[in-house]
C-alpha positions, 0 to 999 in steps of 0.5 A: 907717759904723763897723766894728761897724755894718757888722758887725752888718749882716752879721750880721743879714743872714746870720741872715736868710738862713739862716731863709729857706732853713730852715737851723738853725730850732729848730722841732718838724719838722726839713728838711734839703736833700737834693737839687736839680735846677735850672732854671726850675720852676713845678710838680711831681708824684711817683709812685713813685720818679719825680718829673715837674717842669715845667721852663719848657716841658719835662715832665721825668721824674726817678728819685728812688730816690736822693733825694740824686742826682735822675736825669734819665731823659727829657723832652719839649717841651709847647710853653709854661710848664708850670703844673700836673701832674697823675699819673694812672695811666699819663699825666701830664696838664699845665696848659700855660699857653698855651690847652692841656691836654697829655696825656703817656703816661709808661709809658715814664719814659725816653721820654715821648710826647705822646698828646693835647691839648685847647686852650681858649679862655684860659690854663690854669694849673691841673688835676685828674683824677677819673675819665674827666675833668679839671678845667681852671682856664682863667684868665678862662674859669673852670673847663673839664671835659675827657673824657679817656676817650680820651687821643689825642682829648679832648672838652669835657664841660662848662664854667663862667665863674667870674667871676673868674680861675680858677687852681686846682682841687681836685676831691672827690666831686661838688664842684670847689673852684676858687681864682678869684683876686679872686673867691675860692673858687668852689665847683661841683656836677658830675655829671661824676665820676659821682657819685651825684646822684639823690635817694631815693624817700621816701613817707609811708604813713600817715597820709595827707595832710589826715587828721583825728586823734583821738589826740594821739600818733600813728605815722607810717610810710612806706618810702624807697629808694635804689640807693646805700642809705638813710643815714637818715630824719627825721621832723621833724627827729628820727631815725626808726625803721627796718629796716636798709636803711631800707626801711620806717620809723616815727616817733612824733609828738605833735600840737597841737590843729588843724593839724600839718605832718609833715616827713619827710627821706630822706638816701641814703649819697651826701648827696642828700635828699628831703623829703615834707611832710604836713599832719594835724588833731587833733580832740576824740577824742570829738567829733562831726566832719566833714573833707574831705581834701586832695590834690596833683594836677597840671593837667588831671587828676581827683582824688577827695577823701572827706568823712569822719565820726568819732565819729557814732551814728544820724545819718540826714542830712549837709548842707553847702555846699562852697566852693572857687576855680573857677579851679583846680578844679570839681566833676565828681561827687558820689556816696555812699561804698559804706562805708555801704549805703542812702545817697542823694545830692542835689547842686547844683553851681554851678561858675561861682560856685565853691559845691556843695550836698550833702545825704545821707540814709540811713535805715539810719542811719550810725555810726562811731567812727573818721574813715571816708569817707561821700561822694566828691567828684570834682575837675577840676584846672584851675589852673596849677602851684602854684595852691592852694584850700581846700575850705571846708565851711560850713553843716554839718548832722547829723540824728539818727535822728529827722531833727532837725538839729544841728551837729557839734563839728568841721568840718575843711576841705581843700586842693587844690594843683595840682602838675606832671604827673610831679613825684612828689617835689613839688620843682617839676619833673620830675627824675631823681628822678621818674623814679626813683620811677615805676621803683620804683612798676613794681619795686612797691618803693613804693606806685603812685601813679595819677597815674603812669599816663601810658599810662591802662592802669589800672595804672603799668607799664613803659611809664609808666617809659619815658615819663617817661624819654623826657620827661626826656630831651626825646624826648617833649613831654608826659606 
């Protein structure tokens, strides 16, 4: 190899080495070497004028008030290679590779002492601290959450096997973000940080579910509440109008002929959401109509649903057949609603075949423009959770003042869906949101629901709130 080639190789090698240590580069941000402290180092953390360095198995405390001359103040042996360090308050939380989270008291930087430790099943590579908990990545064993409220005696609070090898972790709010090597980034939600996970309480007050409505534009009203405060309420994806705290809200909704689904979503200040949905029916505003309501009720309960008339003048009778799934509900009684004095009812209930024949007469005659209950039907809810049945009105006839029968222009069917007892937010289970809603009923923040009267004393009171709380905690077996 000639002299010129040797010089070229030396020159290129020198350039690469200089660039690799960040000296002399023409970047916008300049870096210069200010100080150095030798030794095998995998982790470091800084708090104030102190740097905490993992030097092999030793946690070394350095005074860095003069960065060009870091001064060692103290050190302590943690027994294995230090992979990560987090400083929180007067403690350093050390990921000590060989199956251990080590907690070091650093209140005296010159004399760090071992406050406590927690042994894990795997190799500890990373640590993050939020509130009273340390989040520890434990290699093949995933994420381990340790209660560090007592540094001398840390305890296991929870764990999650992330499938891969958990190496690094960061915590923000109620989420832990885990670097799981070949498994990628794993995002876990946890309530360990104390973050609010309780959904808001949301109620649609008007219109009622299953209502028949004559106007194609309606105002939907309701209430919302949450201990952390309500951030917003939307109705069919549009922001509602509300009080400053969203305790009451309203929204204009345009209906189309037939069934219309109205969905309200409340979001609290912690980002939790609750959704409530109802179905209403747009009918001809001038057409005579007969409709039956809808309901969501728990198994083994009784629910009364009204049969309504609208836009009727001087009718003397109403008759119809009602069909339903008798494995889901049965009819227990049919009665005249007190809105119209002088009504008498004849009925033929056939729960075996799921049909009930109803005939009402009223010699005083019935007139109503707005939708008005005229008959009340009580149903026993017998089906399993989630099972529905339509309430199908057939062979409907009105009788005029001279008892001449005719068919009304509009007939609207209803539906009953069997829910879970205590599931007031309609998500298919009894959870903390339902407990909160009953508490708000007791505090008169939301309207009472008779299904929350668990102790059957005719009202929703503190005993009912306690019962659903004990049920959720597993202290009682049924509501």
